[in-house]
Structure formats: C-alpha cells, structure tokens
C-alpha positions as CSV (number, residue, x, y, z in Angstrom):
1,M,12.6,-0.3,7.3
2,L,10.0,0.1,9.9
3,L,6.7,-1.7,9.2
4,N,3.8,-2.2,11.6
5,L,2.6,-5.7,11.0
6,T,0.0,-7.4,13.2
7,D,-1.5,-10.8,13.3
8,L,-4.7,-9.3,14.8
9,S,-5.7,-7.6,11.5
10,N,-8.1,-9.2,9.1
11,E,-5.7,-8.1,6.4
12,P,-3.1,-10.8,5.5
13,L,0.5,-10.1,6.4
14,Q,1.4,-10.0,2.7
15,G,-1.2,-7.3,2.1
16,Q,0.0,-5.3,5.1
17,I,3.6,-5.3,3.7
18,V,2.4,-4.3,0.2
19,R,0.1,-1.5,1.6
20,Q,2.7,0.0,3.9
21,I,5.6,-0.1,1.4
22,R,3.2,1.3,-1.3
23,A,2.2,4.1,1.1
24,K,5.8,5.0,1.9
25,I,6.7,5.1,-1.8
26,L,3.7,7.2,-2.9
27,A,4.2,9.6,0.0
28,G,7.8,10.0,-1.0
29,E,9.3,8.5,2.1
30,L,11.1,6.0,0.0
31,A,12.9,7.7,-2.9
32,A,13.6,6.3,-6.3
33,G,16.6,4.0,-6.1
34,F,16.2,3.3,-2.4
35,D,17.6,-0.1,-1.7
36,L,14.9,-2.2,0.0
37,P,15.9,-4.9,2.5
38,S,16.5,-8.3,1.0
39,I,13.6,-10.8,1.2
40,R,15.3,-12.8,3.9
41,K,16.3,-9.7,5.9
42,L,12.8,-8.2,5.9
43,A,11.3,-11.6,6.7
44,S,13.6,-12.0,9.6
45,D,13.1,-8.4,10.9
46,Q,9.3,-8.7,10.7
47,H,9.1,-12.3,11.9
48,V,7.2,-13.5,8.8
49,S,7.9,-16.2,6.3
50,V,10.2,-15.6,3.3
51,I,7.3,-16.6,1.0
52,T,5.2,-13.8,2.5
53,V,7.8,-11.1,1.7
54,Q,8.6,-12.7,-1.7
55,R,4.9,-12.5,-2.7
56,A,4.6,-8.9,-1.4
57,Y,7.7,-7.8,-3.4
58,E,6.3,-9.5,-6.5
59,A,3.0,-7.6,-6.1
60,L,4.9,-4.3,-5.7
61,E,7.1,-5.2,-8.7
62,H,4.0,-6.0,-10.8
63,A,2.5,-2.6,-9.8
64,G,5.7,-0.9,-11.0
65,L,6.6,0.5,-7.6
66,I,9.8,-1.5,-7.2
67,H,12.2,-3.4,-9.5
68,S,14.8,-6.0,-9.0
69,R,18.4,-6.2,-10.2
70,R,19.7,-9.7,-10.5
71,G,22.2,-10.3,-7.7
72,K,21.7,-6.8,-6.3
73,G,18.3,-6.8,-4.7
74,F,15.1,-4.7,-4.9
75,F,14.9,-1.0,-5.4
76,V,12.2,1.7,-5.5
77,S,11.3,2.5,-9.1
78,E,11.4,6.0,-10.5
79,L,7.9,7.4,-10.5
80,S,6.8,10.8,-11.8
81,K,4.7,12.9,-9.5
82,D,1.8,12.4,-11.8
83,G,2.4,8.6,-11.8
84,R,2.4,8.5,-8.0
85,K,-0.8,10.6,-7.9
86,V,-2.5,8.2,-10.4
87,M,-1.6,5.2,-8.3
88,A,-2.8,6.9,-5.2
89,K,-6.1,7.7,-6.8
90,E,-6.6,4.2,-8.1
91,R,-5.8,2.8,-4.6
92,L,-8.3,5.2,-3.0
93,R,-11.0,4.2,-5.5
94,E,-10.3,0.5,-4.7
95,N,-10.7,1.1,-1.0
96,L,-13.7,3.4,-1.2
97,E,-15.9,1.8,-3.8
98,P,-16.9,-1.3,-1.8
99,R,-17.6,0.9,1.3
100,I,-19.7,3.4,-0.6
101,K,-21.6,0.5,-2.2
102,A,-22.2,-0.9,1.2
103,A,-23.4,2.4,2.6
104,L,-25.8,2.8,-0.3
105,A,-27.1,-0.7,0.2
106,E,-27.7,0.2,3.9
107,G,-29.9,3.1,2.9
108,L,-27.6,6.1,3.0
109,S,-28.0,8.6,0.2
110,E,-25.3,10.2,-1.8
111,E,-25.8,13.4,0.0
112,E,-25.5,11.7,3.4
113,I,-22.3,9.9,2.4
114,N,-20.8,13.2,1.1
115,A,-21.7,14.9,4.3
116,I,-19.9,12.2,6.3
117,I,-16.8,12.6,4.0
118,R,-16.8,16.4,4.4
119,R,-17.0,15.9,8.2
120,I,-14.1,13.6,8.2
121,F,-12.0,16.2,6.2
122,K,-12.9,18.8,8.8
123,E,-11.7,16.5,11.6
124,L,-8.3,15.8,9.9
C-alpha cells in the first residue's frame, strides 16, 4: 500500500496514516474486504514505529472504516455509498470549520469566504 508520509509535516505520522487510508477507502480505492498490510509490515514499509501504525489502525477501526479478524489481520469494512458520503462530509466539516472561524476572526465576511471557495472550485 502506497502512502506518502513525511516528517516535515505538522501532522503527526499517525494522523497522516489515518488520513491517507481513510481517503483511499472513501474514494473507493480500497474496496470492502481488502486485506490491509499487517501492523508490522506497514510499519516496516513506511519506516515508522509499530505503535504508530497500531494507533492509526485503532482509530480507523473506531471510525468503522476497518475491522480486524483475530489471527487474520485488518480488512476494509463494508460501507454503503451513503455511509461513505456521510463520513466524507463529516471530515470536510472537521477540516473547514476551524479555517472558516479563523477567516471570520481575521475580518473576512461570509460572502468573501464563499467567493474564495467558488474560485477554488473553478480552478479545480
């Protein structure tokens, strides 16, 4: 599994693993039942500690994105299209809310923020 982890990010390695695997699941790149690498294998491949991967997998499992089978490993959970969309919306809100609050605190109006967002969509 290809992940792009970096020590240069402000985001902890555990968070990078969770974010990237979550994105792959929600985008449909990792299908239900997909066999994830073992904790030790992913840690070795990504040059991170076993504890970092273990905590990332626990977070993904807690979110309902993956599940474990004793003695078999970790697998992508079955998610409905609506379930994936709900999770993606929640994650978007979590990411946008603090940034919008900061923009408002810095004096931008709702209209100015919306204009910036519309401009971003046009550039995509």
